[in-house]
C-alpha positions in Angstrom: -16.3 -20.4 45.4 -15.5 -19.5 49.0 -11.8 -19.1 49.9 -10.0 -20.4 53.0 -10.6 -18.1 55.9 -9.8 -17.9 59.6 -13.5 -17.6 60.7 -16.8 -18.6 59.3 -19.9 -16.8 60.7 -23.0 -19.0 60.6 -25.7 -16.7 59.2 -25.7 -12.9 58.8 -27.8 -12.4 61.9 -25.7 -10.4 64.3 -22.7 -10.7 61.9 -21.9 -6.9 62.1 -21.7 -7.2 65.9 -19.5 -10.3 65.7 -17.2 -8.7 63.2 -17.0 -5.5 65.3 -16.2 -7.5 68.5 -13.9 -10.2 67.1 -12.2 -8.4 64.2 -11.1 -11.6 62.5 -8.1 -11.5 60.1 -10.3 -13.1 57.4 -13.9 -14.3 57.4 -16.8 -15.7 55.4 -20.5 -15.1 56.3 -22.5 -18.3 55.6 -26.1 -17.3 55.0 -28.4 -20.0 56.3 -31.7 -18.2 57.1 -34.5 -19.4 54.8 -32.1 -22.1 53.3 -30.3 -20.2 50.5 -28.3 -22.5 48.2 -24.6 -21.9 47.3 -24.7 -22.3 43.5 -21.0 -23.0 42.7 -21.0 -26.1 40.5 -18.5 -28.0 42.7 -20.5 -27.3 45.8 -23.8 -28.3 44.1 -22.2 -31.5 42.9 -20.8 -32.4 46.3 -24.2 -31.6 47.9 -25.9 -34.1 45.6 -23.3 -36.8 46.4 -23.7 -36.1 50.1 -27.5 -36.4 49.8 -26.9 -40.0 48.8 -24.1 -40.8 51.3 -25.5 -38.6 54.2 -21.9 -37.8 55.1 -22.4 -34.0 55.1 -24.9 -31.2 54.5 -24.9 -28.4 51.9 -23.7 -25.8 54.5 -21.1 -28.3 55.8 -19.6 -28.6 52.3 -19.3 -24.8 52.1 -17.6 -24.8 55.5 -15.3 -27.6 54.3 -14.1 -25.4 51.4 -13.6 -22.4 53.7 -11.2 -24.5 56.0 -11.8 -22.2 59.0 -10.3 -22.6 62.5 -13.7 -21.8 63.9 -17.3 -21.4 63.0 -19.2 -18.8 65.2 -22.9 -18.0 65.4 -25.1 -15.6 67.2 -28.1 -17.9 66.6 -27.1 -19.9 69.7 -30.4 -21.8 69.6 -29.9 -23.3 66.1 -30.0 -27.1 66.3 -28.6 -27.3 62.8 -25.5 -25.4 63.9 -24.9 -27.6 67.0 -25.6 -30.9 65.1 -23.2 -30.0 62.3 -20.3 -29.7 64.7 -19.9 -33.5 64.8 -18.9 -33.5 61.1 -15.9 -31.3 61.8 -13.8 -32.6 64.8 -10.9 -30.3 64.0 -13.0 -27.1 63.7 -14.4 -25.3 66.7 -18.2 -24.6 66.4 -18.9 -21.8 68.9 -22.3 -20.5 69.8 -22.4 -17.1 71.5 -25.6 -16.6 73.5 -27.7 -13.8 72.1 -30.9 -14.0 74.2 -32.5 -15.3 77.4 -33.6 -18.9 77.1 -36.7 -20.0 78.9 -36.2 -23.5 80.4 -39.1 -23.6 82.9 -41.9 -21.4 81.6 -45.1 -23.0 80.3 -45.5 -22.7 76.6 -41.8 -22.0 75.9 -40.1 -24.2 73.3 -37.0 -26.2 74.2 -33.9 -23.9 73.8 -32.2 -26.0 71.1 -34.6 -28.6 70.0 -34.8 -31.9 72.0 -32.0 -32.2 74.6 -28.9 -34.0 73.2 -25.1 -34.2 73.3 -23.3 -31.8 70.9 -19.7 -31.4 69.8 -20.2 -27.6 69.8 -19.0 -25.1 72.3 -21.3 -22.6 74.0 -20.3 -19.2 75.4 -23.3 -18.4 77.6 -24.5 -15.5 79.8 -23.9 -16.9 83.2 -23.7 -19.9 85.5 -27.5 -19.9 85.5 -27.6 -21.0 81.9 -25.0 -23.8 82.5 -27.2 -25.1 85.3 -30.3 -24.9 83.2 -28.8 -26.7 80.2 -27.4 -29.5 82.3 -30.7 -29.9 84.2 -32.6 -30.2 80.9 -30.1 -32.8 79.5 -28.0 -30.8 77.1 -24.3 -31.5 76.8 -21.7 -29.6 74.9 -18.0 -30.2 74.1 -17.4 -27.1 76.2 -19.7 -24.5 77.9 -18.4 -21.4 79.6 -20.1 -18.4 81.3 -18.9 -15.3 79.4 -21.7 -12.7 79.6 -23.1 -10.9 76.6 -20.9 -9.8 73.8 -23.3 -7.0 72.9 -23.1 -5.8 76.5 -19.3 -5.9 76.3 -19.4 -3.8 73.0 -21.7 -1.3 74.6 -19.7 -1.1 77.8 -16.5 -0.5 75.7 -18.3 2.2 73.8 -19.3 4.0 77.0 -15.7 3.8 78.1 -14.2 5.1 74.9 -16.8 7.5 73.6 -16.7 11.3 74.1 -20.1 12.1 72.5 -22.2 11.3 75.5 -25.6 9.5 75.7 -27.6 9.3 72.5 -30.8 9.6 74.5 -31.0 13.1 76.0 -34.1 12.7 78.1 -33.8 11.1 81.5 -36.4 8.8 83.0 -37.3 7.3 86.4 -38.4 4.0 84.8 -37.9 2.4 81.5 -40.1 -0.6 80.6 -38.4 -3.1 78.2 -41.2 -4.2 75.9 -41.6 -7.9 75.3 -44.6 -7.5 73.0 -45.2 -10.3 70.6 -48.3 -10.7 68.4 -48.9 -14.0 70.3 -50.0 -11.7 73.2 -53.1 -10.9 71.2 -54.1 -14.6 70.9 -56.2 -16.7 73.3 -53.3 -18.8 74.5 -50.0 -16.8 74.9 -47.1 -18.4 76.6 -46.5 -18.1 80.3 -43.7 -15.6 79.7 -45.9 -13.3 77.6 -48.6 -13.6 80.3 -46.1 -12.4 82.9 -45.1 -9.5 80.7 -48.7 -8.3 80.3 -49.1 -8.6 84.1 -46.0 -6.5 84.5 -47.5 -3.8 82.3 -50.7 -3.7 84.4 -48.8 -3.6 87.7 -46.7 -0.8 86.4 -49.8 1.1 85.3 -51.4 0.9 88.8 -48.1 2.0 90.3 -47.8 5.0 88.1 -51.4 6.0 88.9 -50.6 6.1 92.6 -47.1 7.7 92.1 -47.9 10.8 90.1 -45.0 12.6 88.3 -42.7 9.7 87.5 -41.1 9.9 84.0 -41.5 6.6 82.2 -40.5 5.4 78.8 -41.2 2.1 77.0 -38.3 0.7 74.9 -40.5 -0.9 72.2 -39.8 -4.2 70.5 -40.8 -3.0 67.0 -39.5 -0.2 64.8 -41.8 2.4 63.3 -41.8 0.6 59.9 -42.5 -2.9 61.4 -45.8 -4.4 60.2 -46.6 -5.1 63.9 -45.7 -1.6 65.2 -49.2 -0.2 65.3 -50.4 -3.3 67.2 -47.7 -2.8 69.8 -48.5 0.9 70.1 -52.1 0.1 70.7 -51.3 -2.7 73.2 -49.3 -0.3 75.4 -51.6 2.7 74.9 -54.6 0.6 76.1 -52.7 -0.5 79.2 -50.6 2.6 80.1 -52.5 5.4 78.5 -50.5 8.7 78.5 -48.4 7.7 81.5 -45.4 6.5 79.4 -43.5 7.7 76.3 -43.2 5.0 73.6 -39.8 4.8 72.1 -39.7 2.7 68.9 -36.8 0.4 68.2 -34.1 2.0 66.2 -31.7 0.8 63.5 -29.0 1.9 66.0 -29.0 -1.1 68.3 -27.3 0.9 71.0 -30.3 3.3 71.4 -32.2 1.0 73.7 -29.0 0.5 75.7 -28.6 4.3 76.1 -32.2 4.4 77.2 -31.4 2.1 80.1 -28.4 4.2 81.0 -30.6 7.3 81.2 -33.2 5.6 83.5 -33.0 5.1 87.3 -34.8 1.7 87.1 -35.3 -0.8 84.3 -38.5 -2.9 84.5 -39.1 -6.1 82.6 -40.4 -9.6 82.8 -37.4 -11.6 81.5 -35.8 -9.5 78.6 -32.2 -9.9 77.7 -31.7 -6.1 77.6 -32.8 -5.8 81.3 -30.4 -8.5 82.4 -27.6 -6.8 80.4 -28.5 -3.6 82.2 -28.1 -5.4 85.6 -24.8 -6.8 84.5 -23.6 -3.2 83.7 -24.6 -2.1 87.2 -28.0 -0.6 86.5 -30.9 -1.1 88.9 -33.6 -3.3 87.4 -36.8 -5.2 88.5 -37.4 -8.6 86.8 -41.0 -9.6 87.1 -40.9 -13.3 86.2 -40.9 -16.6 87.9 -37.9 -17.4 85.6 -35.7 -15.5 88.1 -37.6 -15.4 91.4 -37.8 -19.2 91.6 -34.0 -19.4 91.3 -33.6 -17.8 94.7 -36.5 -19.2 96.7 -34.2 -21.4 98.9 -31.6 -18.6 99.4 -31.3 -16.7 102.7 -31.4 -13.4 100.7 -33.8 -12.6 98.0 -32.2 -10.3 95.4 -33.7 -6.8 95.2 -34.0 -7.2 91.4 -36.4 -10.2 91.5 -40.2 -10.1 92.3 -41.2 -12.9 94.5 -45.0 -12.5 93.9 -46.8 -10.9 91.0 -49.2 -8.8 93.1 -49.6 -5.1 93.3 -48.4 -4.7 96.9 -45.1 -6.6 96.2 -44.5 -4.7 93.0 -45.1 -1.3 94.6 -42.8 -2.1 97.5 -40.0 -3.3 95.2 -40.3 -0.4 92.7 -40.3 2.2 95.4 -37.3 0.6 97.2 -35.3 0.5 94.0 -36.0 4.1 93.0 -34.8 5.2 96.4 -31.8 2.9 96.7 -28.3 4.3 95.7 -26.7 2.3 93.0 -23.7 1.6 95.1 -25.9 -0.1 97.8 -27.7 -2.0 95.1 -24.5 -3.4 93.7 -23.1 -4.2 97.1 -26.3 -6.2 98.0 -26.9 -7.9 94.6 -23.6 -8.3 92.7 -23.3 -12.1 93.5 -26.8 -12.9 92.3 -26.5 -10.8 89.2 -23.2 -12.4 88.3 -24.8 -15.8 88.5 -27.3 -14.8 85.8 -24.9 -12.8 83.6 -21.2 -12.1 83.8 -20.4 -8.4 84.0 -18.7 -6.7 81.0 -16.2 -5.4 83.5 -15.0 -9.0 84.0 -15.2 -10.1 80.3 -14.6 -7.4 77.8 -14.6 -8.0 74.0 -10.9 -8.9 74.3 -11.8 -11.9 76.4 -14.3 -13.1 73.7 -11.5 -12.7 71.1 -9.2 -14.9 73.3 -12.0 -17.5 73.6 -12.5 -17.7 69.8 -9.0 -17.5 68.5 -6.6 -18.6 71.3 -8.2 -21.9 72.3 -7.7 -25.2 70.6 -10.3 -27.8 69.8 -11.0 -30.1 72.8 -11.2 -33.8 71.8 
C-alpha cells in the first residue's frame, strides 16, 4: 500500500532525472507504462467500485492514497495524465516538457490527443510552445516557459564538474540523428523526410569541403534491435565521411558530444535545441522553425530558410566561421523564444515551480 508522500512521479520514464533535479523529501513512482495494476486488495476493490461509478481511475486511486502535494511527469504528451488532473482540484498535476512537439508538420500526431482544456500545469521549453498550444486549441490551468530540465542538469554538471568532457575527440560538425524505422517505409512523416534531406545535404557539403571532422549522435544504442538498421541508413548516405556514435546508457554523453563540436546539425531534435539554449552554434533544417521567422526582419542564423544545397552550404560555412560570441549576440532573442536558457532557469527554479507554488483554482 503506498504511503503519503510529497511528490508522485507519473511513470518511471525519466524518473531518475526528475529525482536528481527536484530532490523531493518523499516520493512515489507510479508506473503506468503498459498499464500495470497495483494489486493491494483495497486499491483493487476501490478500482472495481470506480469502474461502476466512473468517479476515478485505477491510477487516480493510487494517487489518492499517496496524498501528494504534486504529481509530476516527464511524459508531457500523456493525455491520461492531463485528463486525470480534473479529479484532484487540490493536487497540482505538472507536466515537464521532455521533447519537441510537432504542431505543423504533415503526418505528426496531435501533441496531447485532441485539443482540449485541462486542469494540469505545463512547464514547457519556450514561448514558442505556448503559442503553438494556444493556436491548436489546448488550454491548461497554467502554462509557463521554463526551458529543459535535462539541459539545466547538464549545465549544472558543466559548472560543478572537475573531470572535463566525457567525449575526448573534437568535431567540426555533429549530426543529431533522428532515425526512426518509419524512415524505411513508403510514407514517412514530413519531419522524417526533412531529416533524410538534411543527411543528404550534409553529405554533399562534406564531399565539397574535404577534411571536416564529423560525428553522428545516433538515436539507437548498440544493443537496440534497430541499431543495425540505423547504422546502414547513415552508412548508405554518408559513407565514411562521418563517425557513428551509438547512444549510451550515460544520457550526458550526447550532450558532451555537442559541447565538443563547433556546429550541431539537425532537423528538429530536442538535443539540438538544447544545445542552442546552452549557447552552442546549431543549424536546424526544418520548416518547423524557419516558418516561425518568415515575417521577421531578421532570419536567425540557426534556421534554414530553404532545403536546397546552396542555402545549406552557405549557412553551414557561415556558422563554422562565426565566433560563438557573435552568434549569441545575433541570435539570443530567437533562441530564447524556442527554449529558455539554463542560465536563466537552473534546476533550483524548477524546484521552486514544483514545491513553492500553490494550486490555482
